[in-house]
C-alpha positions, 0 to 999 in steps of 0.5 A: 912798603908804606902807603900814604893816602890823601885827598879825602873830604866832604863833597856835595852830590855831583861833585868831584874828589881826587885821591892820591896814594904814594908808595915808598920803601920796598916798591920793587915788583909792585904789580897792582895798585888800587883802591877799596872802600868800606862803608859803615856796616858793609864789607870792604869792596874793590873800587878800582885797580890798575895792573902793571901793564896799565889795564884797569878794573872797576866796580860796576857802581863806579864805571863811567864816573871814577878813573884810576891812574898811576904815575910810575915815576912817582910810585903814586896811584890816583883815583879821580871821582866825578859825579859823586853820589851819597852812596860813595860815602866810605873810608877809602883804602889804598892797596898795593900787591907786590910779588917776591919769590913767588909770593904775593904781599898785600899792603894797605894805606891808612884809609881816608874818609870820603863823604858825599852829601845829598 
């Protein structure tokens, strides 16, 4: 599975950005698509994920501000980020989990920088 992320950039506090991540290759049995982020000096953390049937999960810090969605026809996952804060500044990574023969396989995109200025 190859993941191509896009949409990062610089935005002022209170602004919005939309991240996209398109999956290609062996995309059969993809069960989870999501976004993680890693700020300088911090561990990578889950931002949001969407599970096969459409249920979603968000980090407490982004609830009510970020929305994750998935276009199955395009094999693409989106992260709409609104009311952004300087603490949202990080490299954002797309993540996909695919199941095959009873095993879970994790795939990561290349990361896209998001910077929120105060």
